C-alpha positions in Angstrom: 99.1 85.2 116.4 98.1 88.3 118.3 98.0 87.6 122.0 95.7 89.5 124.3 97.4 88.8 127.6 100.8 89.6 129.2 102.9 86.6 129.9 104.9 86.6 133.2 108.2 84.8 133.7 109.7 83.9 137.0 111.9 87.0 136.9 109.2 89.4 136.0 107.7 90.8 132.9 109.5 89.8 129.7 110.3 92.2 126.9 107.5 92.7 124.4 107.4 90.6 121.2 105.6 91.0 118.0 102.9 88.7 119.2 101.9 91.1 122.1 99.3 93.7 121.4 99.3 96.1 124.4 101.9 99.0 124.3 101.8 99.2 128.1 103.7 95.8 128.3 106.9 97.3 126.8 109.7 97.9 129.3 111.2 101.2 129.9 114.4 100.4 127.8 112.3 99.7 124.7 110.2 102.8 125.2 113.3 105.0 125.4 114.8 103.8 122.1 114.0 105.4 118.7 111.0 103.8 117.2 110.2 103.5 113.5 107.5 105.8 112.2 107.9 105.2 108.5 107.3 101.9 106.7 108.0 101.4 102.9 105.7 98.4 102.4 106.3 97.6 98.8 105.6 96.7 96.3 108.3 94.0 95.9 110.4 94.5 92.7 109.2 98.2 92.5 112.3 100.2 93.4 111.9 100.0 97.2 115.6 99.4 97.8 116.5 102.6 95.9 113.9 104.6 97.7 115.1 103.2 101.1 118.7 104.4 100.3 117.6 107.8 99.0 115.7 108.6 102.2 118.6 107.2 104.3 120.9 109.9 102.9 118.7 112.7 104.3 120.2 114.2 107.4 116.8 114.2 109.2 116.1 110.5 108.3 117.3 107.2 109.4 116.5 103.9 107.6 117.7 100.7 109.2 119.8 97.8 107.9 118.8 95.2 107.1 116.4 97.0 104.9 113.7 94.4 105.5 113.7 93.2 109.1 110.1 91.9 108.7 109.5 92.3 112.5 105.7 92.4 112.1 105.6 89.1 110.2 104.5 86.1 112.3 107.5 83.7 112.4 105.3 80.9 111.0 104.8 83.0 107.9 108.4 84.1 107.5 110.2 82.1 104.9 113.4 84.0 104.7 116.2 82.1 106.5 118.7 85.0 106.8 116.1 87.3 108.4 114.4 84.6 110.4 117.7 83.7 112.0 117.7 87.2 113.6 114.6 86.1 115.7 113.6 89.7 116.0 110.0 88.8 116.8 111.1 87.3 120.1 111.9 90.6 121.7 111.0 94.2 120.7 114.3 95.4 122.0 116.1 93.4 119.3 114.0 95.1 116.7 114.5 98.6 118.2 118.3 98.0 118.3 118.2 98.3 114.5 117.4 102.0 115.0 119.7 102.8 117.9 121.8 105.1 115.7 118.8 107.2 114.6 119.6 109.8 117.3 117.5 112.9 116.6 116.2 111.9 113.2 112.6 112.8 112.8 112.0 110.1 110.2 112.9 106.6 111.3 112.0 103.7 109.1 112.3 100.4 107.5 111.2 98.8 104.2 109.8 95.3 104.5 108.0 94.4 101.4 106.5 91.4 103.1 104.1 93.9 104.7 102.2 94.0 101.4 101.7 90.3 100.6 98.2 89.6 101.9 96.6 87.1 102.0 99.7 85.1 102.1 101.2 87.1 105.0 98.5 88.3 107.5 98.1 90.4 110.6 100.7 93.0 109.6 98.6 96.2 109.6 97.0 95.4 113.0 100.4 94.8 114.6 101.9 98.1 113.2 98.8 100.0 114.3 99.2 98.8 117.8 103.0 99.4 117.7 102.7 102.9 116.4 99.2 104.4 115.6 100.9 107.4 114.1 102.9 105.5 111.5 103.2 106.5 108.0 103.6 104.4 104.9 105.0 104.6 101.4 103.7 102.2 98.7 105.5 102.2 95.4 103.4 100.7 92.5 104.8 99.4 89.2 103.2 98.2 86.0 101.9 94.9 87.3 103.0 92.8 84.3 106.8 93.5 84.4 106.5 93.5 88.3 105.1 90.0 88.2 107.7 88.9 85.7 110.5 90.3 87.8 109.0 88.6 90.8 109.3 85.3 89.0 113.0 85.9 88.2 113.7 86.8 91.9 112.3 83.5 92.9 114.3 81.7 90.3 117.5 83.4 91.5 116.8 82.4 95.1 116.3 78.8 94.1 112.6 78.8 95.2 111.0 78.4 91.8 111.6 75.6 89.2 108.6 75.8 86.9 108.5 77.7 83.6 107.2 81.2 84.0 103.7 80.7 82.7 103.0 77.7 84.8 104.4 79.4 87.9 102.3 82.5 87.4 99.1 80.5 86.7 99.6 78.1 89.6 101.0 80.3 92.3 98.5 83.1 93.3 101.3 84.9 95.2 102.7 86.4 92.0 99.3 87.9 91.1 98.3 88.9 94.6 101.4 91.1 95.2 100.4 93.0 92.1 96.8 93.4 93.4 97.6 96.8 94.8 94.1 97.9 95.8 93.6 94.7 97.9 96.8 95.6 99.8 95.9 99.3 100.2 92.4 98.5 101.5 93.9 96.7 104.6 95.9 99.8 105.5 93.0 102.2 104.9 91.0 100.2 107.4 93.5 101.2 110.2 95.1 104.4 109.0 94.0 107.7 107.5 94.7 108.1 103.9 96.9 111.1 104.4 99.3 108.8 106.2 99.9 106.7 103.1 101.9 108.0 100.1 101.4 106.1 96.9 104.1 106.5 94.3 104.6 105.2 90.8 107.8 103.3 90.1 107.8 104.6 86.5 107.6 108.2 87.8 110.4 107.5 90.2 112.5 105.9 87.4 111.9 108.7 84.9 112.1 111.7 87.2 113.7 110.7 90.5 114.6 114.2 91.7 111.0 115.4 91.4 109.6 112.3 93.1 112.1 112.3 95.9 111.4 116.0 96.6 107.7 115.1 96.8 108.6 112.4 99.3 110.7 114.7 101.5 107.9 117.3 101.5 105.4 114.7 102.5 107.7 113.5 105.3 108.1 117.1 106.5 111.9 117.3 106.1 114.0 119.6 104.0 112.9 119.0 100.4 115.7 120.9 98.9 118.1 118.1 99.9 119.2 116.0 96.9 120.5 112.5 97.7 124.0 112.0 96.4 123.0 108.6 95.0 119.9 109.9 93.1 121.1 108.6 89.7 121.9 105.2 91.0 119.5 102.3 90.9 120.1 99.9 93.7 119.5 96.1 93.9 118.5 95.7 90.3 118.4 92.0 89.2 121.1 91.5 86.6 120.1 90.2 83.1 122.1 87.0 83.7 122.5 85.4 87.2 123.2 82.1 88.9 120.5 80.2 90.7 121.5 78.6 93.9 119.6 75.3 93.7 118.9 73.0 96.7 122.2 71.3 96.5 124.1 74.6 96.8 122.0 75.6 99.9 122.5 72.2 101.4 126.3 72.6 101.2 126.2 75.4 103.8 124.0 73.5 106.3 125.2 71.5 109.2 126.6 68.9 109.1 127.2 69.0 105.3 129.4 72.1 105.6 131.8 70.2 107.9 132.5 67.7 105.1 132.5 70.2 102.3 135.2 72.3 103.9 137.7 69.4 103.9 137.1 68.3 100.3 139.7 69.2 97.7 139.1 72.5 95.8 138.7 70.6 92.5 135.9 68.6 93.9 134.2 71.6 95.5 134.4 73.5 92.2 132.9 70.6 90.3 130.1 70.4 92.8 129.5 74.2 92.4 129.1 73.8 88.7 126.4 71.2 89.3 124.6 73.1 92.1 124.7 76.6 90.5 122.9 77.1 87.2 123.0 80.3 85.2 119.8 81.9 84.0 119.0 84.8 81.7 116.0 87.1 82.1 115.6 87.4 78.3 112.3 85.7 77.5 111.3 84.3 74.2 109.0 87.0 72.7 106.2 84.3 72.3 106.5 83.3 75.9 106.5 86.9 77.1 103.4 87.6 75.0 101.7 84.5 76.4 102.4 85.7 80.0 101.2 89.2 79.2 98.0 87.9 77.6 97.3 85.8 80.6 97.9 88.6 83.1 96.4 91.5 81.2 92.7 90.9 81.8 93.3 90.1 85.5 95.5 93.0 86.2 93.6 95.5 84.1 90.5 94.8 86.3 92.6 95.1 89.4 94.0 98.4 88.2 90.5 99.7 87.6 89.8 98.8 91.2 92.9 100.7 92.2 91.8 103.8 90.3 88.4 103.8 92.0 90.1 103.5 95.3 92.7 106.2 95.1 91.3 108.4 92.2 94.4 108.1 90.1 95.0 106.5 86.6 98.2 104.8 85.5 98.5 105.3 81.7 102.3 105.0 82.1 101.8 101.2 82.6 102.2 100.5 79.0 102.7 96.8 79.2 99.5 96.5 81.1 97.4 98.4 78.6 99.0 96.9 75.5 99.3 98.7 72.2 96.3 100.9 72.8 96.6 102.8 76.0 93.0 103.9 76.8 92.2 106.2 79.8 90.5 104.2 82.6 87.8 106.9 82.9 86.8 106.3 79.2 86.9 102.5 79.7 84.7 102.6 82.8 82.1 104.8 81.2 82.2 103.1 77.8 
């Protein structure tokens, strides 16, 4: 998807898009706009929305909305209708417009978790490296078993998943690959120095947010005494019970079906909604949860050992991963 040449139109050089690779092709307007230098890359369902908003409250930082513009995702790999409809990839100026209010902020960022979903989404790190070789990254890691389960419920809620949880996790490697943190990190280490990538624990951030956020601000080089006013608030948490918008619901809002739906009597629309929207609960039968954990545990314990070898840090706080007996990784690896 990365092009190596500059394409010329009849009216001159067009604005740079995500498929271009040479910074020299950007026009002067794009170069004069604030450019993001911080990327929260994930992990999905690991508190990135809360972190995004904590940083955005700092007077020396600006985080864009939408939180996940996914600019560096190739359009043929972007399966997110609301974000895809923005067509940011067509013109760098569209992307940079998201940061136009950053003014003099020293930290300018976004938080697209699709940037850490290799091998299902590819080419991200190379594109960011060409866009901003001095970029910095924050990667929040969560106990991979609850992260994987939460990922499944997210897909259920969006109407993208219809299988039972164990079948879905066994059959779709995406659920497991997003939790393979070392594999994601290695791609970034190939293009950026390690001191440009801050790895955080979701559990640490949940249990002691003020300390972790102070660490983040220190690493970013901004006033670490600043305390976000929303520090005690968790944002974008999937509720215990939620409706799933099935295919029939989504179809109602597509042309030409929405033209007919708008003129139907309210009673018929409500009846259709009851059919198209199904309520789900995240409460799993204990036997099902145990089966999921037993399937994931050997896979994700091995992946976590790889992570520890890569970054020199253990994660004993991941209690669901290690089960009843939480054994230090160093002892396991030498035993």
